[in-house]
C-alpha positions in Angstrom: 0.0 0.0 0.0 1.5 3.3 -0.9 2.1 6.1 1.6 -0.6 8.4 0.1 -3.3 5.8 0.4 -2.2 4.9 3.9 -2.4 8.6 5.0 -5.9 8.8 3.5 -7.0 5.7 5.5 -5.6 7.1 8.7 -7.4 10.4 8.2 -10.7 8.6 7.3 -10.4 6.4 10.5 -9.8 9.5 12.7 -12.8 11.3 11.2 -15.0 8.3 11.6 -13.8 7.8 15.2 -14.5 11.5 16.0 -18.1 11.2 14.6 -18.9 8.3 16.9 -18.9 10.3 20.1 -19.8 13.7 21.5 -16.7 15.5 22.9 -16.3 15.5 26.6 -18.8 12.8 27.5 -18.0 9.8 25.3 -21.7 9.7 24.2 -22.9 9.4 20.6 -24.3 12.6 19.2 -23.8 15.6 17.1 -20.9 18.0 17.3 -21.4 21.2 19.1 -21.8 24.6 17.6 -20.1 27.5 19.2 -19.5 31.2 18.7 -16.7 32.1 16.4 -13.5 33.9 17.6 -13.3 37.5 16.6 -10.1 37.2 14.5 -7.3 34.8 13.7 -4.0 35.4 12.1 -2.3 32.4 10.6 1.3 32.0 9.5 2.3 29.0 7.3 5.8 27.8 6.5 5.8 26.0 3.1 5.6 22.2 3.4 7.8 20.1 1.2 6.2 18.2 -1.6 5.5 14.5 -1.0 8.7 12.4 -1.0 10.9 15.4 -0.3 13.4 14.7 2.4 13.8 18.4 3.5 13.6 19.3 7.1 10.0 19.3 8.4 8.2 22.7 8.1 6.1 24.2 10.9 2.6 25.3 10.5 1.7 28.1 13.1 -1.9 28.4 14.1 -3.0 31.5 16.0 -5.6 30.7 18.6 -8.1 33.5 19.1 -10.6 33.8 22.0 -14.1 32.3 21.5 -16.7 34.7 22.6 -15.5 36.7 25.6 -13.2 34.0 27.0 -10.0 36.1 26.8 -8.0 33.0 26.1 -5.6 33.1 23.1 -2.3 31.5 22.1 -0.8 29.5 19.3 -0.3 26.0 18.1 2.8 24.8 16.2 2.4 21.7 14.1 5.4 19.9 12.7 5.5 16.7 10.7 7.8 13.9 12.1 7.8 10.7 10.1 4.1 11.1 9.2 3.0 12.1 12.7 1.9 15.6 13.6 3.9 17.0 16.6 1.6 19.6 18.1 2.7 22.2 20.7 -0.1 24.4 22.1 0.6 27.5 24.2 -2.3 29.4 25.8 -2.4 32.7 27.6 -5.3 34.3 29.5 -6.9 30.9 30.3 -8.6 30.0 33.5 -6.6 28.0 36.1 -7.0 24.3 35.7 -6.8 21.6 33.0 -8.2 22.2 29.6 -8.9 19.7 26.8 -7.3 20.4 23.4 -8.5 18.8 20.2 -8.2 18.9 16.5 -11.7 19.2 15.0 -13.0 19.2 11.5 -14.9 22.4 10.5 -14.1 26.0 11.1 -14.1 28.3 14.2 -17.6 29.5 13.0 -18.9 25.9 13.0 -16.7 23.5 15.0 -17.2 19.9 13.7 -16.4 16.5 15.1 -13.2 15.7 17.0 -10.5 14.3 14.6 -7.9 13.9 17.3 -7.7 14.4 21.0 -4.5 16.2 22.1 -2.9 16.2 25.6 -4.7 18.6 27.9 -2.9 21.8 28.9 -2.6 22.6 32.6 -2.8 26.3 33.4 -1.3 27.7 36.6 -2.3 31.0 38.4 -0.7 33.1 35.7 -3.1 32.1 33.0 -0.5 30.4 30.8 0.2 26.8 29.9 1.9 24.7 27.2 1.2 21.1 26.2 2.9 18.9 23.7 1.1 16.1 21.8 1.5 13.7 18.9 -1.3 13.1 16.5 -1.1 10.0 14.3 -1.7 11.9 11.1 0.6 13.8 8.8 0.4 17.6 9.0 -0.4 17.7 5.3 -3.6 15.7 5.9 -5.0 18.3 8.3 -3.6 21.3 6.4 -6.6 21.5 4.1 -8.4 24.6 5.5 -11.1 22.3 7.0 -9.6 21.6 10.4 -9.2 23.7 13.6 -7.3 23.5 16.9 -9.7 24.1 19.8 -9.0 24.6 23.5 -12.0 23.8 25.7 -13.0 25.2 29.1 -13.9 23.3 32.2 -17.4 22.7 31.0 -16.3 21.5 27.6 -17.2 24.7 25.8 -14.6 26.1 23.3 -12.6 29.0 24.8 -10.0 29.4 22.0 -9.9 28.3 18.4 -7.6 28.6 15.4 -7.9 27.4 11.8 -5.2 25.1 10.4 -4.6 26.7 7.0 -4.8 25.0 3.7 -1.4 24.1 2.2 -1.1 25.0 -1.5 1.9 23.2 -2.9 
């Protein structure tokens, strides 16, 4: 099986797995809708073409507050042997542990969970950083139809940023 087909199957499995449960409670159901963040600025480093052995590029996603949460930050996605290494940094977040996920959709209409990331623990200063691995190549989620979302204690989105489409 070639690498491109294998990547497609991994993405399909992740999408189907994300559709089978509602985030936060493990129950089957529809994805949640939420308010969109006010703005998001995204920077993209060019990704190498398939088969290129150049050093992995980093996709930087700006996380903007959802509603009046005041939580923002960034997520850096780097490909490492077909696995997305994701480092999320938040500022202005409430103290405690916050779930982080890659969803399909947009920040205007957040879709099902595609991959659950490691939660970020925020101390009294409102900042936190978490590092995760997602078993999907960065290219597979760099299609303009995925977002990185940080959730509040009740499961509601408090920060969101679109993963930009890569145009190679």
